[in-house]
C-alpha positions in Angstrom: 161.2 37.4 90.0 157.7 38.5 88.9 155.4 39.7 91.6 153.5 37.0 93.6 150.2 36.3 92.0 150.9 38.7 89.2 149.9 41.6 91.5 151.8 44.4 89.9 153.4 47.0 92.2 152.0 50.5 91.6 152.9 54.0 92.9 150.6 57.0 92.6 151.4 60.5 93.7 149.3 63.6 93.9 150.4 67.2 94.6 148.2 69.5 96.6 149.9 72.9 96.2 153.4 72.3 97.5 152.3 69.2 99.5 152.0 65.7 98.1 150.5 62.3 98.9 152.1 59.1 97.7 150.5 55.5 97.8 152.5 52.4 97.0 150.6 49.2 96.7 150.4 45.8 94.9 147.3 45.6 92.7 145.3 42.3 92.5 142.6 41.8 89.9 139.1 40.4 89.9 140.2 37.6 87.5 142.1 34.9 89.5 145.5 33.6 88.4 143.8 30.5 87.1 141.5 32.5 84.9 138.4 32.3 87.2 136.1 35.3 87.0 135.6 36.3 90.7 133.1 39.2 90.0 130.5 39.2 92.8 132.9 37.2 95.1 135.3 39.9 96.1 133.5 41.7 99.0 132.6 39.6 101.9 134.3 36.6 100.4 137.8 37.0 99.1 138.0 40.2 101.2 136.0 39.5 104.4 133.9 42.1 106.1 135.2 43.1 109.5 138.5 41.8 111.0 139.5 38.5 109.5 140.9 35.5 111.4 144.7 35.2 111.0 146.8 32.0 111.2 150.1 33.5 110.3 152.2 36.2 112.0 151.5 37.7 115.4 147.9 39.1 115.1 144.9 36.9 115.7 142.6 39.2 113.9 143.6 41.4 111.1 142.3 44.2 108.9 142.7 44.0 105.1 146.0 45.2 103.6 144.2 47.3 101.0 146.1 45.6 98.2 148.2 42.4 97.9 151.6 41.2 99.0 153.6 43.6 101.1 152.1 46.4 103.1 150.3 49.1 101.2 151.8 52.5 102.3 150.8 56.0 102.2 153.1 58.9 102.6 152.5 62.6 103.3 155.1 65.3 102.7 153.5 67.6 105.3 151.1 67.4 108.2 147.6 66.6 106.7 144.1 66.1 107.7 142.2 62.8 106.9 138.4 63.5 106.9 139.2 66.4 109.2 141.5 64.6 111.6 145.2 65.5 111.9 148.0 63.2 110.9 151.6 64.0 110.9 153.9 64.1 107.9 155.5 60.7 107.3 155.0 57.2 105.9 152.2 54.9 107.2 151.0 51.5 106.6 147.5 51.6 105.1 144.9 49.0 106.2 141.1 48.9 105.9 138.3 47.2 107.7 135.6 46.6 105.1 131.9 46.8 105.8 128.8 46.6 103.7 128.3 50.4 104.0 131.0 51.9 106.1 134.7 51.2 106.2 137.4 51.9 108.7 140.6 53.4 107.3 143.7 52.7 109.4 146.9 54.6 109.2 149.6 52.5 111.1 153.0 53.8 112.3 154.3 50.4 111.1 154.9 50.7 107.3 157.4 48.0 106.9 155.6 44.8 107.8 154.3 42.2 105.2 150.6 42.8 104.6 148.5 42.8 107.7 149.8 39.7 109.3 151.7 41.5 112.0 149.1 44.4 112.5 149.0 45.7 116.0 146.3 48.2 116.9 148.7 49.9 119.4 150.7 51.1 116.4 147.7 53.0 114.9 148.3 56.6 114.2 144.8 57.4 113.1 141.5 55.6 112.2 138.6 57.3 110.3 135.2 55.9 109.2 134.0 56.5 105.6 131.1 55.7 103.5 131.6 53.5 100.4 130.0 54.1 97.0 129.6 52.5 93.6 132.1 52.9 90.8 132.7 51.8 87.3 134.0 48.3 87.0 137.8 48.0 87.9 139.3 44.7 87.1 142.6 45.8 88.8 142.6 47.2 92.3 143.4 50.9 91.8 144.0 53.9 94.1 143.0 57.1 92.3 142.7 60.8 93.2 139.2 61.4 92.2 139.0 65.0 93.2 141.8 67.6 93.1 141.6 71.1 94.6 144.0 73.7 95.6 144.0 72.7 99.3 142.6 69.1 99.3 142.3 65.9 97.3 140.1 62.8 97.5 141.8 59.5 97.3 139.7 56.5 96.6 140.4 52.7 96.5 138.4 51.3 93.5 138.1 47.6 92.8 135.4 45.7 91.1 132.3 48.0 91.5 133.2 49.6 94.9 134.9 52.9 95.7 136.2 53.8 99.1 137.0 57.5 99.1 138.5 59.7 101.8 139.4 63.3 101.9 143.0 64.5 102.4 143.6 68.2 103.1 146.7 70.3 103.8 147.1 73.8 105.5 148.5 75.0 102.1 148.7 78.6 103.2 150.9 77.7 106.2 153.1 75.4 104.1 153.7 78.1 101.6 154.4 80.7 104.3 156.8 78.4 106.2 158.7 78.0 103.0 158.8 81.7 102.4 160.3 82.2 105.7 163.0 79.8 105.0 163.7 81.0 101.5 163.8 84.6 102.4 166.7 84.0 104.7 168.9 82.8 101.8 169.6 84.1 98.3 165.9 84.7 97.6 165.9 87.4 100.3 168.4 89.6 98.2 165.6 90.7 95.7 162.8 93.0 96.7 160.5 91.2 94.2 160.6 88.1 96.4 159.7 89.9 99.6 156.8 91.7 97.8 155.6 88.3 96.2 155.6 86.7 99.7 153.7 89.7 101.2 151.2 89.7 98.1 150.6 86.0 98.5 149.4 86.6 102.1 147.3 89.6 101.0 145.5 87.6 98.3 144.5 84.9 100.8 144.0 87.2 104.0 146.5 85.0 105.8 149.5 86.0 108.1 148.9 89.7 107.4 150.9 91.1 110.3 154.0 89.3 109.0 153.1 90.2 105.5 153.2 93.8 106.5 156.7 93.3 107.7 157.7 91.7 104.5 156.1 94.5 102.5 158.2 97.0 104.5 161.3 95.1 103.7 160.6 95.2 100.0 160.2 99.0 100.2 163.0 100.0 102.7 165.6 97.2 103.2 169.2 98.5 102.7 170.6 97.8 99.3 167.5 95.9 98.0 164.4 98.0 98.9 162.5 99.7 96.1 159.8 102.4 96.7 157.8 101.9 93.7 154.1 101.5 92.5 154.3 97.7 93.0 155.6 97.7 96.6 153.5 100.6 97.8 150.4 99.0 96.4 151.1 95.7 98.1 151.6 97.4 101.4 148.5 99.6 101.1 146.5 96.5 100.3 147.7 94.9 103.5 147.0 98.0 105.5 143.4 98.0 104.2 143.1 94.3 105.0 144.1 95.2 108.5 141.4 97.8 108.6 143.9 100.6 108.6 142.0 102.4 105.8 143.4 105.9 106.4 147.0 104.8 106.2 146.1 102.6 103.2 144.5 105.4 101.3 147.3 107.8 102.0 149.9 105.3 100.9 148.0 104.4 97.7 147.7 108.0 96.8 151.5 108.3 97.1 151.8 105.2 94.8 149.6 106.7 92.2 151.5 109.9 92.2 155.0 108.3 91.8 156.8 109.5 88.6 157.4 105.8 87.8 153.7 104.8 88.0 152.6 103.9 84.5 149.3 104.5 82.8 148.7 100.8 82.9 149.5 100.6 86.6 146.9 103.2 87.4 144.3 101.8 84.9 144.4 98.3 86.3 144.3 99.5 89.9 141.1 101.3 88.9 139.7 98.1 87.5 140.6 96.3 90.9 138.6 99.0 92.7 135.6 98.2 90.6 136.0 94.5 91.3 136.3 95.4 95.1 133.0 97.2 94.9 134.5 100.7 95.2 133.2 102.4 92.0 133.4 105.9 93.2 137.2 105.5 94.2 137.7 103.8 90.8 136.2 106.7 88.9 138.5 109.1 90.8 141.5 106.9 89.7 140.5 106.8 86.1 139.9 110.6 86.0 143.3 111.1 87.5 144.9 108.8 84.8 143.2 110.8 82.0 144.6 114.0 83.6 148.0 112.6 83.9 148.2 110.9 80.5 146.3 113.4 78.2 148.2 112.1 75.1 146.6 108.6 75.4 143.3 108.4 73.6 142.5 104.8 74.2 143.2 103.2 77.6 142.4 106.3 79.6 139.0 106.7 77.8 138.3 102.9 78.4 139.0 103.6 82.1 136.6 106.6 82.2 134.0 104.5 80.5 134.4 101.7 83.0 134.3 104.1 85.8 131.0 105.8 84.7 129.5 102.5 83.9 130.3 101.3 87.5 128.6 104.2 89.1 125.5 103.8 86.8 126.0 106.7 84.5 125.4 105.0 81.2 125.3 108.1 79.1 128.8 109.1 80.0 130.0 105.6 79.9 128.7 105.3 76.3 130.3 108.5 75.3 133.8 107.4 76.5 133.4 103.8 74.9 132.9 105.5 71.6 135.9 107.7 72.2 138.0 104.6 73.0 136.7 102.8 69.9 138.2 105.6 67.7 141.7 104.6 68.7 141.2 100.9 69.6 143.1 98.2 67.7 141.2 97.1 64.6 140.1 93.9 66.1 138.5 95.7 69.1 136.8 98.6 67.5 133.4 96.8 67.1 133.6 95.5 70.7 133.7 99.0 72.1 131.1 100.3 69.7 128.7 97.5 70.6 129.0 98.3 74.3 128.5 102.0 73.7 125.3 101.2 71.7 124.1 98.8 74.4 124.6 101.4 77.1 122.8 104.2 75.0 119.9 102.0 74.3 120.5 101.6 70.6 120.7 97.8 70.8 
């Protein structure tokens, strides 16, 4: 059978990192089944402001079902925050109390009842207040994710010319790390790359650093799978530095740079990272070492020296090494390095 009132069933889902939000609802339209245009008659009339009188079911006063037909539901894969307030992972009935400027969003532990007819405030898991706003005209009631960021999203009910948005956020770092812990106990844990990747994830986000250090050590020293290479030592050194253990970090990074397996590119890009981190003097030392170690290279090592001298403000030497690099640069890059050299020397 077709849905009652032609209110089509809809499902919308949005991922936020590894977590997701899912809304299931029935979508009424501004145009009535008999063809009547109800624009301007939705809010405060078809959908009353405040709690509405109810003559069916068990509730005397009810919120709006935020849709049509059966219960609108919202489901969270992981614990989340709604407008900064915590809600547990799970499926909830979604109800709303409309107002002229502010709305109350209700998340009910009862997600199986029909509409709001059996709504019971004692079953509320969470309530939040939000401000409404204007939107482009929507004939069909729609739930849309109108903002999508790595750790949060904004879900909005949009119908006629009203938008009711609310923020949903997840502790994405914790979710990822919890998954790492689980995965590394299985087949994933038999490869040093995965231990290193988990440690590096924490380093990049300055999160869970003590455990990340343990993971970095496993990547280096674990029986059968550990690898002492540039990648693993660099990750551990970065974590030590983040933990303000600078002396240990510098010593370990020096060991990484001098490994026979450390490549010219490894060393070069580490120098670039030091520049980005605001450590130009250290970067120049690394670029100088790279040139000494790989004297037969006449392009990348010169680019490194040029970047290093530019970072410390020595434009004359930077220009000199950019010109040297241009002599052996790929054809499509020669003019680029020449133009940088001229700019630094004041010729442009």
